[in-house]
C-alpha positions as CSV (number, residue, x, y, z in Angstrom):
1,M,15.9,75.9,-27.0
2,S,15.4,74.4,-23.6
3,P,17.8,71.6,-22.6
4,L,14.7,69.6,-21.5
5,P,12.0,70.4,-24.0
6,N,9.0,69.0,-22.1
7,A,10.1,69.6,-18.6
8,M,8.1,72.0,-16.4
9,V,9.7,74.2,-13.8
10,F,6.7,73.7,-11.6
11,P,4.8,70.4,-11.9
12,S,1.0,70.4,-12.3
13,N,-1.0,70.8,-9.1
14,W,2.1,72.2,-7.3
15,A,0.2,74.9,-5.6
16,E,-2.7,72.6,-4.5
17,H,-0.1,70.2,-3.2
18,H,1.5,72.9,-0.9
19,R,-1.7,74.6,0.3
20,P,-1.9,72.4,3.5
21,V,1.6,73.7,4.4
22,A,0.3,77.3,4.2
23,V,-2.8,76.5,6.2
24,Q,-0.7,75.0,9.1
25,T,1.0,78.5,9.6
26,M,-2.4,80.1,10.3
27,T,-2.7,80.2,14.0
28,A,-5.0,83.1,14.8
29,A,-8.8,82.7,15.0
30,C,-10.4,85.2,12.5
31,T,-13.9,86.5,11.9
32,I,-14.7,88.6,8.8
33,R,-17.8,90.8,8.9
34,R,-19.4,93.0,6.2
35,I,-21.5,96.1,6.7
36,Q,-24.9,95.5,5.1
37,E,-26.4,97.9,2.6
38,G,-29.7,99.6,3.0
39,P,-31.5,101.5,5.8
40,A,-31.6,100.4,9.4
41,P,-35.0,99.2,10.7
42,Y,-37.1,101.7,12.6
43,P,-37.3,101.5,15.5
44,L,-34.0,99.8,16.0
45,P,-34.5,96.4,17.7
46,D,-32.4,95.7,20.8
47,G,-29.0,94.3,19.8
48,W,-29.4,95.1,16.1
49,S,-26.3,95.5,14.0
50,N,-25.8,96.3,10.4
51,E,-22.9,93.8,10.2
52,V,-23.2,90.2,9.0
53,I,-20.5,87.5,9.5
54,V,-19.1,86.4,6.1
55,W,-16.5,83.9,7.2
56,T,-14.8,82.5,10.3
57,G,-11.7,80.3,10.5
58,M,-8.0,80.5,11.0
59,C,-5.7,83.1,9.6
60,R,-2.1,84.5,9.8
61,L,-1.4,88.1,10.5
62,Q,2.0,89.8,9.9
63,E,2.8,93.6,10.2
64,L,4.2,95.0,7.0
65,K,5.1,98.6,7.6
66,R,4.1,101.6,9.7
67,E,2.9,105.0,8.4
68,N,3.0,107.9,10.9
69,S,1.6,111.3,10.2
70,V,1.0,114.2,12.6
71,I,-2.0,116.4,12.0
72,P,-2.6,119.9,13.4
73,G,-3.4,120.0,17.1
74,D,-0.8,117.4,17.9
75,Q,-3.3,114.5,17.7
76,P,-1.2,111.6,16.6
77,T,-2.4,109.4,13.8
78,E,-1.1,106.0,12.9
79,L,-2.1,103.5,10.3
80,R,-0.5,100.1,10.4
81,Q,-0.5,97.7,7.4
82,Y,-0.6,94.0,7.8
83,L,-0.4,91.0,5.6
84,L,-3.5,88.9,6.3
85,A,-3.3,85.3,4.9
86,L,-6.5,83.3,4.7
87,P,-6.9,79.7,3.4
88,F,-7.5,79.2,-0.2
89,E,-10.4,76.8,0.6
90,N,-11.9,75.1,3.7
91,R,-11.4,71.5,4.7
92,E,-14.3,70.5,2.5
93,G,-12.7,72.1,-0.6
94,V,-15.1,75.1,-0.7
95,P,-13.2,78.3,-1.8
96,L,-13.1,81.4,0.4
97,P,-16.1,83.6,-0.3
98,Q,-15.6,86.8,-2.3
99,L,-14.3,89.5,0.2
100,Y,-14.7,93.2,-0.3
101,T,-11.6,95.4,-0.3
102,G,-11.0,99.1,-0.5
103,E,-12.7,102.1,1.2
104,R,-15.7,99.9,2.2
105,G,-13.7,96.8,2.7
106,D,-14.7,93.9,5.0
107,I,-13.9,94.1,8.6
108,V,-11.5,91.5,10.1
109,A,-11.4,90.7,13.8
110,T,-8.5,88.7,15.1
111,T,-6.0,88.8,18.0
112,G,-8.3,91.1,19.9
113,R,-8.0,93.8,17.2
114,T,-10.0,95.1,14.2
115,F,-8.6,95.6,10.7
116,N,-10.1,96.7,7.3
117,L,-9.3,94.8,4.1
118,K,-7.8,97.4,1.7
119,Q,-6.2,95.3,-1.1
120,S,-6.1,91.8,-2.3
121,M,-2.9,90.3,-3.7
122,A,-2.8,87.8,-6.6
123,G,-0.3,85.4,-8.1
124,S,-0.1,82.7,-10.7
125,L,0.3,79.9,-8.1
126,L,-1.9,80.4,-5.0
127,W,-1.2,78.7,-1.8
128,E,-3.4,81.0,0.2
129,N,-5.5,84.2,-0.2
130,D,-3.4,87.2,0.7
131,F,-4.8,90.7,1.6
132,I,-3.4,94.0,2.9
133,A,-5.3,95.0,6.0
134,W,-5.1,98.3,7.8
135,E,-5.4,99.0,11.5
136,N,-6.3,102.6,12.4
137,Q,-4.7,103.4,15.7
138,T,-5.7,107.1,15.9
139,Q,-7.1,108.6,19.0
140,Q,-10.5,108.9,17.3
141,Q,-11.4,105.7,15.7
142,P,-13.6,106.1,12.6
C-alpha cells in the first residue's frame, strides 16, 4: 500500500510542461529531406532532384559512439552515431511529421554535414523526438 494513495509521481501534463526547456537546448538549424519514390522524369530537367524537404527547424546533435572497421585494401571506414533531438511540436502546436528511419531513412542536413535517420527512440513521457542518426565518413560516400 502506498503511503499517499492518490499521489502521482509525475503530475499530469508534466512532459508538456517541460517541452519548452528541451526546445531551448536545440541550437542547430536542421533540414530533413526524403528521397521520393518512383522513376525520374525523362529527360531530366535542369536542377531536378529526387529529394523533397519534409521539415526544417532547430535540432540538437550529440555524438554517441564511434564504430571503426578496416576493410581489405586499407581503405578506412568509419560510421559515427549521433543522438538527434527534434522538437515534439512546432510553435503552433503541430506535431513533427512522421519521419522514415532504417535503411531508407530520411536525410538530415545540419552543422554542414549529412546524416541518415536509422532508429527512433520512444518513451512514456516525451519532451522531444529522439533519433539515432548515422554519419558515414568512409572515403567513398554511398
